[in-house]
DOMI-501449 format. One record per residue (C-alpha): x, y, z; residue in three letters; residue number from 1; chain. Coordinates in steps of 0.1 Angstrom, whole numbers, plus 5000, padded with zeros to 4 digits. Layout:
<atoms>
ATOM east north   up residu num chaine
ATOM    X     Y    Z    ALA NUM      A
...
</atoms>
This chain:
<atoms>
ATOM east north   up residu num chaine
ATOM 5000  5000 5000    MET   1      A
ATOM 5014  5034 4990    SER   2      A
ATOM 5019  5063 5015    ALA   3      A
ATOM 4990  5082 4999    ARG   4      A
ATOM 4967  5052 5000    HIS   5      A
ATOM 4975  5047 5037    SER   6      A
ATOM 4967  5084 5043    ALA   7      A
ATOM 4933  5079 5027    VAL   8      A
ATOM 4926  5050 5050    GLN   9      A
ATOM 4936  5071 5080    VAL  10      A
ATOM 4914  5100 5069    LEU  11      A
ATOM 4884  5077 5065    SER  12      A
ATOM 4889  5065 5101    SER  13      A
ATOM 4892  5100 5115    VAL  14      A
ATOM 4867  5120 5094    ILE  15      A
ATOM 4843  5092 5086    GLY  16      A
ATOM 4844  5072 5118    ASP  17      A
ATOM 4853  5099 5143    GLY  18      A
ATOM 4885  5084 5157    ASN  19      A
ATOM 4914  5105 5170    LYS  20      A
ATOM 4940  5112 5144    LEU  21      A
ATOM 4969  5106 5167    SER  22      A
ATOM 4954  5072 5178    ASP  23      A
ATOM 4948  5061 5142    VAL  24      A
ATOM 4983  5069 5131    LEU  25      A
ATOM 4997  5048 5159    SER  26      A
ATOM 4972  5020 5154    ASP  27      A
ATOM 4988  4989 5138    LYS  28      A
ATOM 4956  4981 5120    LYS  29      A
ATOM 4967  5005 5093    ILE  30      A
ATOM 5001  4993 5081    VAL  31      A
ATOM 5024  5023 5074    ILE  32      A
ATOM 5061  5017 5064    ASP  33      A
ATOM 5085  5037 5085    ASP  34      A
ATOM 5098  5054 5054    LYS  35      A
ATOM 5063  5065 5045    ASP  36      A
ATOM 5053  5079 5080    LYS  37      A
ATOM 5065  5115 5074    PRO  38      A
ATOM 5044  5120 5042    ILE  39      A
ATOM 5014  5101 5056    VAL  40      A
ATOM 5015  5124 5087    GLN  41      A
ATOM 5019  5155 5066    GLU  42      A
ATOM 4989  5146 5043    ILE  43      A
ATOM 4967  5135 5072    CYS  44      A
ATOM 4974  5164 5096    TYR  45      A
ATOM 4972  5189 5067    GLY  46      A
ATOM 4940  5175 5052    THR  47      A
ATOM 4923  5175 5086    VAL  48      A
ATOM 4937  5209 5096    ARG  49      A
ATOM 4922  5225 5064    TRP  50      A
ATOM 4892  5202 5061    TYR  51      A
ATOM 4865  5229 5060    TYR  52      A
ATOM 4884  5249 5033    LEU  53      A
ATOM 4891  5218 5012    LEU  54      A
ATOM 4856  5205 5015    GLU  55      A
ATOM 4843  5239 5003    SER  56      A
ATOM 4867  5237 4973    ILE  57      A
ATOM 4855  5202 4965    LEU  58      A
ATOM 4818  5213 4967    ASP  59      A
ATOM 4825  5240 4942    SER  60      A
ATOM 4841  5215 4918    LEU  61      A
ATOM 4812  5190 4916    VAL  62      A
ATOM 4777  5194 4905    ASP  63      A
ATOM 4763  5172 4933    LYS  64      A
ATOM 4777  5159 4966    PRO  65      A
ATOM 4795  5126 4966    ILE  66      A
ATOM 4772  5098 4977    LYS  67      A
ATOM 4775  5086 5013    ARG  68      A
ATOM 4785  5051 5001    LYS  69      A
ATOM 4814  5067 4982    ASP  70      A
ATOM 4828  5088 5010    GLN  71      A
ATOM 4862  5072 5007    ILE  72      A
ATOM 4864  5089 4973    LEU  73      A
ATOM 4858  5122 4991    LYS  74      A
ATOM 4887  5116 5015    TYR  75      A
ATOM 4909  5106 4985    LEU  76      A
ATOM 4900  5139 4966    ILE  77      A
ATOM 4905  5160 4997    LEU  78      A
ATOM 4939  5145 5002    SER  79      A
ATOM 4948  5153 4966    GLY  80      A
ATOM 4935  5189 4969    LEU  81      A
ATOM 4956  5193 5001    TYR  82      A
ATOM 4988  5181 4982    GLN  83      A
ATOM 4981  5204 4953    LEU  84      A
ATOM 4975  5235 4974    LYS  85      A
ATOM 4999  5231 5003    PHE  86      A
ATOM 5027  5206 4994    MET  87      A
ATOM 5056  5213 4971    ARG  88      A
ATOM 5050  5183 4949    LYS  89      A
ATOM 5047  5183 4911    PRO  90      A
ATOM 5010  5186 4902    ALA  91      A
ATOM 5011  5159 4876    HIS  92      A
ATOM 5027  5134 4901    ALA  93      A
ATOM 5001  5142 4928    VAL  94      A
ATOM 4972  5138 4903    ILE  95      A
ATOM 4985  5106 4888    SER  96      A
ATOM 4992  5090 4922    GLU  97      A
ATOM 4958  5101 4936    THR  98      A
ATOM 4940  5087 4906    VAL  99      A
ATOM 4958  5054 4907    SER 100      A
ATOM 4947  5049 4943    ILE 101      A
ATOM 4912  5043 4930    CYS 102      A
ATOM 4924  5008 4920    ASN 103      A
ATOM 4934  4999 4955    GLY 104      A
ATOM 4901  5013 4968    LEU 105      A
ATOM 4882  4992 4943    LYS 106      A
ATOM 4867  5023 4928    ARG 107      A
ATOM 4883  5019 4893    THR 108      A
ATOM 4853  5035 4876    SER 109      A
ATOM 4859  5067 4896    ALA 110      A
ATOM 4893  5074 4881    LYS 111      A
ATOM 4879  5097 4855    GLY 112      A
ATOM 4859  5117 4881    LEU 113      A
ATOM 4889  5121 4904    VAL 114      A
ATOM 4912  5131 4875    ASN 115      A
ATOM 4887  5157 4862    ALA 116      A
ATOM 4881  5173 4897    ILE 117      A
ATOM 4918  5176 4905    LEU 118      A
ATOM 4927  5189 4870    ARG 119      A
ATOM 4899  5215 4872    ARG 120      A
ATOM 4912  5227 4905    TYR 121      A
ATOM 4947  5229 4890    GLN 122      A
ATOM 4933  5252 4863    ARG 123      A
ATOM 4909  5273 4883    GLU 124      A
ATOM 4925  5274 4918    ALA 125      A
ATOM 4929  5312 4921    ASP 126      A
ATOM 4894  5319 4908    LYS 127      A
ATOM 4878  5294 4931    LEU 128      A
ATOM 4897  5304 4962    GLU 129      A
ATOM 4891  5341 4957    ASN 130      A
ATOM 4854  5334 4956    LYS 131      A
ATOM 4854  5311 4986    LEU 132      A
ATOM 4878  5326 5011    THR 133      A
ATOM 4857  5357 5018    ASN 134      A
ATOM 4839  5336 5044    GLU 135      A
ATOM 4858  5334 5077    LEU 136      A
ATOM 4846  5298 5083    GLU 137      A
ATOM 4862  5287 5050    ILE 138      A
ATOM 4892  5309 5051    ARG 139      A
ATOM 4903  5299 5086    THR 140      A
ATOM 4889  5263 5082    SER 141      A
ATOM 4869  5263 5115    HIS 142      A
ATOM 4833  5253 5122    PRO 143      A
ATOM 4810  5283 5126    LYS 144      A
ATOM 4800  5274 5162    TRP 145      A
ATOM 4836  5275 5173    LEU 146      A
ATOM 4843  5308 5156    ILE 147      A
ATOM 4813  5323 5172    ASP 148      A
ATOM 4823  5310 5207    ARG 149      A
ATOM 4859  5323 5203    LEU 150      A
ATOM 4846  5357 5191    ARG 151      A
ATOM 4823  5358 5221    GLN 152      A
ATOM 4850  5348 5246    ASP 153      A
ATOM 4879  5366 5231    TRP 154      A
ATOM 4866  5395 5209    PRO 155      A
ATOM 4900  5411 5206    GLU 156      A
ATOM 4920  5379 5201    ASP 157      A
ATOM 4898  5354 5182    TYR 158      A
ATOM 4913  5361 5148    LEU 159      A
ATOM 4949  5355 5161    SER 160      A
ATOM 4936  5323 5178    ILE 161      A
ATOM 4921  5310 5146    LEU 162      A
ATOM 4954  5317 5128    ASP 163      A
ATOM 4975  5300 5155    ALA 164      A
ATOM 4953  5269 5153    ASN 165      A
ATOM 4964  5264 5117    ASN 166      A
ATOM 5001  5267 5124    ASN 167      A
ATOM 5023  5238 5131    LYS 168      A
ATOM 5032  5237 5168    PRO 169      A
ATOM 5067  5240 5182    PRO 170      A
ATOM 5084  5211 5201    MET 171      A
ATOM 5092  5217 5237    TYR 172      A
ATOM 5112  5195 5261    LEU 173      A
ATOM 5111  5194 5299    ARG 174      A
ATOM 5145  5185 5314    VAL 175      A
ATOM 5145  5162 5344    ASN 176      A
ATOM 5168  5182 5366    GLN 177      A
ATOM 5171  5153 5391    GLN 178      A
ATOM 5193  5137 5364    ASN 179      A
ATOM 5209  5165 5345    ILE 180      A
ATOM 5209  5203 5344    SER 181      A
ATOM 5192  5222 5315    ARG 182      A
ATOM 5225  5236 5304    ASP 183      A
ATOM 5242  5202 5303    ASN 184      A
ATOM 5213  5187 5284    TYR 185      A
ATOM 5216  5215 5259    ASN 186      A
ATOM 5252  5205 5254    LYS 187      A
ATOM 5241  5169 5246    LEU 188      A
ATOM 5217  5183 5220    LEU 189      A
ATOM 5244  5204 5205    ASN 190      A
ATOM 5267  5173 5202    GLU 191      A
ATOM 5239  5156 5182    GLN 192      A
ATOM 5236  5188 5161    HIS 193      A
ATOM 5201  5195 5174    ILE 194      A
ATOM 5196  5232 5177    THR 195      A
ATOM 5176  5243 5208    ALA 196      A
ATOM 5171  5273 5231    SER 197      A
ATOM 5161  5277 5268    LYS 198      A
ATOM 5126  5288 5275    THR 199      A
ATOM 5117  5320 5293    GLU 200      A
ATOM 5090  5309 5317    PHE 201      A
ATOM 5101  5274 5327    SER 202      A
ATOM 5135  5269 5342    ASP 203      A
ATOM 5135  5233 5329    SER 204      A
ATOM 5121  5240 5294    GLY 205      A
ATOM 5139  5237 5261    ILE 206      A
ATOM 5125  5246 5226    GLU 207      A
ATOM 5138  5227 5196    LEU 208      A
ATOM 5144  5248 5165    LEU 209      A
ATOM 5132  5218 5144    THR 210      A
ATOM 5109  5191 5158    PRO 211      A
ATOM 5124  5156 5157    CYS 212      A
ATOM 5115  5120 5166    ASN 213      A
ATOM 5121  5112 5203    VAL 214      A
ATOM 5144  5084 5193    ASP 215      A
ATOM 5169  5111 5181    GLU 216      A
ATOM 5169  5128 5215    LEU 217      A
ATOM 5199  5119 5237    PRO 218      A
ATOM 5190  5099 5269    GLU 219      A
ATOM 5153  5100 5262    PHE 220      A
ATOM 5148  5064 5272    ASN 221      A
ATOM 5168  5069 5304    ASN 222      A
ATOM 5144  5095 5317    GLY 223      A
ATOM 5165  5127 5311    PHE 224      A
ATOM 5137  5146 5294    ILE 225      A
ATOM 5100  5145 5285    SER 226      A
ATOM 5082  5161 5256    VAL 227      A
ATOM 5057  5186 5270    GLN 228      A
ATOM 5044  5220 5257    ASP 229      A
ATOM 5057  5250 5276    LEU 230      A
ATOM 5022  5259 5288    ALA 231      A
ATOM 5018  5225 5304    ALA 232      A
ATOM 5052  5229 5321    GLN 233      A
ATOM 5039  5260 5340    LEU 234      A
ATOM 5013  5240 5359    ALA 235      A
ATOM 5033  5221 5386    ILE 236      A
ATOM 5052  5251 5400    PRO 237      A
ATOM 5018  5266 5409    LEU 238      A
ATOM 5012  5237 5434    LEU 239      A
ATOM 5041  5249 5456    ARG 240      A
ATOM 5051  5214 5465    LEU 241      A
ATOM 5070  5207 5498    GLU 242      A
ATOM 5088  5177 5514    ARG 243      A
ATOM 5065  5153 5532    GLY 244      A
ATOM 5032  5162 5515    GLN 245      A
ATOM 5005  5138 5503    HIS 246      A
ATOM 4997  5147 5467    VAL 247      A
ATOM 4968  5136 5443    LEU 248      A
ATOM 4969  5138 5405    ASP 249      A
ATOM 4932  5135 5400    ALA 250      A
ATOM 4930  5128 5362    CYS 251      A
ATOM 4965  5116 5356    ALA 252      A
ATOM 4968  5102 5321    ALA 253      A
ATOM 4991  5102 5302    PRO 254      A
ATOM 5013  5110 5332    GLY 255      A
ATOM 5034  5140 5321    GLY 256      A
ATOM 5024  5162 5349    LYS 257      A
ATOM 5026  5133 5374    SER 258      A
ATOM 5062  5129 5365    ILE 259      A
ATOM 5068  5166 5367    HIS 260      A
ATOM 5055  5165 5403    ILE 261      A
ATOM 5081  5138 5412    LEU 262      A
ATOM 5108  5157 5394    GLU 263      A
ATOM 5100  5190 5412    THR 264      A
ATOM 5098  5175 5447    GLU 265      A
ATOM 5111  5139 5449    PRO 266      A
ATOM 5107  5139 5487    ASN 267      A
ATOM 5069  5142 5489    ILE 268      A
ATOM 5053  5115 5512    ALA 269      A
ATOM 5031  5100 5485    SER 270      A
ATOM 5017  5106 5451    LEU 271      A
ATOM 4983  5090 5442    THR 272      A
ATOM 4973  5089 5405    LEU 273      A
ATOM 4936  5084 5396    VAL 274      A
ATOM 4927  5075 5360    GLU 275      A
ATOM 4893  5062 5349    LYS 276      A
ATOM 4903  5046 5316    GLU 277      A
ATOM 4924  5015 5317    LYS 278      A
ATOM 4940  5021 5283    SER 279      A
ATOM 4951  5056 5293    ARG 280      A
ATOM 4963  5043 5327    ALA 281      A
ATOM 4987  5020 5307    HIS 282      A
ATOM 5003  5051 5292    ARG 283      A
ATOM 5010  5064 5328    ILE 284      A
ATOM 5027  5031 5336    GLU 285      A
ATOM 5048  5033 5305    GLU 286      A
ATOM 5059  5068 5314    ASN 287      A
ATOM 5067  5060 5350    LEU 288      A
ATOM 5088  5030 5339    LEU 289      A
ATOM 5107  5051 5314    ARG 290      A
ATOM 5114  5078 5340    MET 291      A
ATOM 5122  5051 5367    GLN 292      A
ATOM 5096  5066 5391    MET 293      A
ATOM 5069  5052 5413    ASN 294      A
ATOM 5034  5063 5424    ALA 295      A
ATOM 5002  5048 5436    LYS 296      A
ATOM 4980  5043 5405    LEU 297      A
ATOM 4943  5038 5409    LYS 298      A
ATOM 4921  5029 5379    ILE 299      A
ATOM 4888  5043 5391    ALA 300      A
ATOM 4862  5071 5386    ASP 301      A
ATOM 4874  5100 5407    LEU 302      A
ATOM 4838  5108 5416    CYS 303      A
ATOM 4833  5073 5432    GLN 304      A
ATOM 4854  5080 5463    LEU 305      A
ATOM 4848  5046 5479    ASP 306      A
ATOM 4864  5029 5449    ASP 307      A
ATOM 4898  5045 5454    TRP 308      A
ATOM 4902  5068 5484    TRP 309      A
ATOM 4914  5055 5518    ASP 310      A
ATOM 4904  5086 5537    GLY 311      A
ATOM 4939  5101 5538    GLN 312      A
ATOM 4935  5138 5531    LEU 313      A
ATOM 4958  5154 5505    PHE 314      A
ATOM 4979  5185 5510    ASP 315      A
ATOM 4980  5192 5472    ARG 316      A
ATOM 4957  5182 5444    ILE 317      A
ATOM 4962  5186 5407    LEU 318      A
ATOM 4930  5184 5387    LEU 319      A
ATOM 4939  5184 5350    ASP 320      A
ATOM 4903  5182 5340    ALA 321      A
ATOM 4888  5166 5308    PRO 322      A
ATOM 4879  5194 5284    CYS 323      A
ATOM 4873  5203 5248    SER 324      A
ATOM 4911  5206 5242    ALA 325      A
ATOM 4904  5237 5221    THR 326      A
ATOM 4938  5251 5233    GLY 327      A
ATOM 4957  5224 5215    VAL 328      A
ATOM 4940  5223 5181    ILE 329      A
ATOM 4973  5231 5163    ARG 330      A
ATOM 4986  5197 5177    ARG 331      A
ATOM 4953  5179 5172    HIS 332      A
ATOM 4934  5195 5143    PRO 333      A
ATOM 4907  5168 5143    ASP 334      A
ATOM 4893  5186 5174    ILE 335      A
ATOM 4878  5210 5149    LYS 336      A
ATOM 4858  5182 5133    ILE 337      A
ATOM 4850  5161 5163    SER 338      A
ATOM 4839  5187 5189    ARG 339      A
ATOM 4803  5201 5191    THR 340      A
ATOM 4786  5226 5215    PRO 341      A
ATOM 4771  5196 5232    GLU 342      A
ATOM 4806  5183 5241    HIS 343      A
ATOM 4813  5216 5259    ILE 344      A
ATOM 4781  5214 5279    ASN 345      A
ATOM 4789  5179 5290    LYS 346      A
ATOM 4824  5188 5298    ASN 347      A
ATOM 4815  5217 5321    SER 348      A
ATOM 4790  5195 5340    GLN 349      A
ATOM 4817  5168 5344    LEU 350      A
ATOM 4843  5194 5355    GLN 351      A
ATOM 4819  5206 5383    ALA 352      A
ATOM 4814  5170 5395    GLU 353      A
ATOM 4852  5163 5395    LEU 354      A
ATOM 4860  5195 5414    LEU 355      A
ATOM 4834  5187 5440    HIS 356      A
ATOM 4847  5151 5445    ALA 357      A
ATOM 4884  5161 5446    ALA 358      A
ATOM 4876  5189 5471    TRP 359      A
ATOM 4863  5164 5496    GLN 360      A
ATOM 4898  5148 5497    THR 361      A
ATOM 4917  5180 5503    LEU 362      A
ATOM 4930  5191 5537    LYS 363      A
ATOM 4919  5222 5555    HIS 364      A
ATOM 4946  5247 5543    GLY 365      A
ATOM 4953  5226 5513    GLY 366      A
ATOM 4959  5237 5477    ARG 367      A
ATOM 4942  5225 5445    MET 368      A
ATOM 4953  5235 5410    LEU 369      A
ATOM 4926  5233 5383    TYR 370      A
ATOM 4940  5230 5348    VAL 371      A
ATOM 4926  5226 5313    THR 372      A
ATOM 4939  5228 5278    CYS 373      A
ATOM 4908  5247 5268    SER 374      A
ATOM 4904  5284 5258    ILE 375      A
ATOM 4866  5284 5263    LEU 376      A
ATOM 4854  5304 5293    ARG 377      A
ATOM 4825  5279 5299    GLN 378      A
ATOM 4851  5252 5308    GLU 379      A
ATOM 4875  5276 5327    ASN 380      A
ATOM 4866  5308 5344    SER 381      A
ATOM 4829  5301 5345    GLU 382      A
ATOM 4834  5267 5360    THR 383      A
ATOM 4856  5282 5387    ILE 384      A
ATOM 4832  5310 5394    LYS 385      A
ATOM 4803  5285 5399    THR 386      A
ATOM 4825  5263 5421    PHE 387      A
ATOM 4835  5292 5444    LEU 388      A
ATOM 4798  5302 5448    GLN 389      A
ATOM 4788  5267 5458    SER 390      A
ATOM 4817  5260 5481    HIS 391      A
ATOM 4820  5286 5509    PRO 392      A
ATOM 4852  5270 5522    ASP 393      A
ATOM 4870  5278 5490    SER 394      A
ATOM 4891  5308 5481    LYS 395      A
ATOM 4907  5317 5448    LEU 396      A
ATOM 4944  5327 5449    GLU 397      A
ATOM 4955  5353 5423    THR 398      A
ATOM 4983  5339 5402    ILE 399      A
ATOM 5011  5364 5399    GLN 400      A
ATOM 5029  5357 5367    THR 401      A
ATOM 5046  5374 5337    ALA 402      A
ATOM 5025  5353 5314    TRP 403      A
ATOM 4988  5349 5305    GLY 404      A
ATOM 4956  5368 5310    ILE 405      A
ATOM 4939  5373 5344    ASP 406      A
ATOM 4902  5364 5338    THR 407      A
ATOM 4892  5372 5374    GLY 408      A
ATOM 4888  5335 5381    TYR 409      A
ATOM 4921  5321 5369    GLY 410      A
ATOM 4950  5327 5345    GLN 411      A
ATOM 4945  5320 5308    GLN 412      A
ATOM 4970  5315 5280    ILE 413      A
ATOM 4954  5317 5246    ILE 414      A
ATOM 4967  5296 5217    THR 415      A
ATOM 4998  5311 5202    GLY 416      A
ATOM 5005  5336 5230    GLN 417      A
ATOM 5042  5334 5238    TYR 418      A
ATOM 5042  5305 5212    ASN 419      A
ATOM 5024  5283 5237    MET 420      A
ATOM 4993  5261 5236    ASP 421      A
ATOM 4961  5274 5251    GLY 422      A
ATOM 4959  5266 5288    PHE 423      A
ATOM 4939  5277 5319    PHE 424      A
ATOM 4950  5276 5355    TYR 425      A
ATOM 4931  5283 5388    ALA 426      A
ATOM 4945  5279 5423    VAL 427      A
ATOM 4919  5271 5450    LEU 428      A
ATOM 4927  5272 5487    LEU 429      A
ATOM 4906  5253 5512    LYS 430      A
ATOM 4892  5266 5545    GLY 431      A
ATOM 4911  5299 5546    LEU 432      A
ATOM 4879  5320 5544    ASN 433      A
ATOM 4869  5305 5578    ASN 434      A
ATOM 4904  5305 5594    ALA 435      A
</atoms>
């Protein structure tokens, strides 16, 4: 199976069946040769990132929509349009290869249609795109509901957020300074001819000039570094960890922040990790093993306290809550296709339930950090405002930082700000109102 054929299979699974792009690309059900992985990833991520634009172009090139039973042809044509518009490949080669895939898809009779559509686009690209891209939904390739929500929440910034969502993300590393200093790890990178720079807001962060495979990173398998966006690295310092504390990571998968807790304060009394999904818990175990670290892992629903909690109150709690992930669209462009307003409503309800459950396990005088990778106020500042109103023993601590936007109920980084992902943070203190 050719690289482009594999890409079409991936797109069908993601766009047609609603599976996560990153999961499908790592799923062994679709066989992709190692040498083909870069081009398959480029075609898939690019086609999904620009899906709404490419779909509009396709609609303008055909007299009637492609039939439901032939959706695989739609994904084939979209991938071809992406290559013609965004990839520096000879047009004749892209068209020829895309048409030839019809054989492997058992759609030989469609070869003429696919060829005609792609060749028409090649001839009329400028005219078509000038006509289509007046609409913000098409030009920025975002669903209308999300554009409207971003405009409502961030009226001065929503256009920059839309642009940032369509950019390829940077690659950040977090150095495990229990093993090596950031300066010394930078030297290891230089020895491998990997150009990197130290980050401004995280004293253990490094940004790579050019992203690379983790296998190319020195001492990765020995736990010297983790791959983590700079915005995510800013969370754990807000916990103010101290020796001898009992700590809970309430929604722990895939374990990056759990490991950061142990790197920051290896002398805490205990770290309990709760994760509901067994498959995601396996990721935590893999990461702990790679970093040669230990923690108490509980596969359970956080809200069902009797299933996992022994009654020992925690000094610190990290609640990295499930959310829309609208702050990491540039890393996971399929979010634009898979999310709906209904998802946001369900998330905010779940977040309220998780906050209430975790709060019951926090000591008087304890500290909870609420984090999301969302940029929607409904999941962030509005969730915290409602929580404070319903929990009189809670108090919001103002986060004093050189980064982010103070929403009045927590600190928000919007996507692209300081070249970071979109993240939200709120620090909640227990019992201090009544002290």
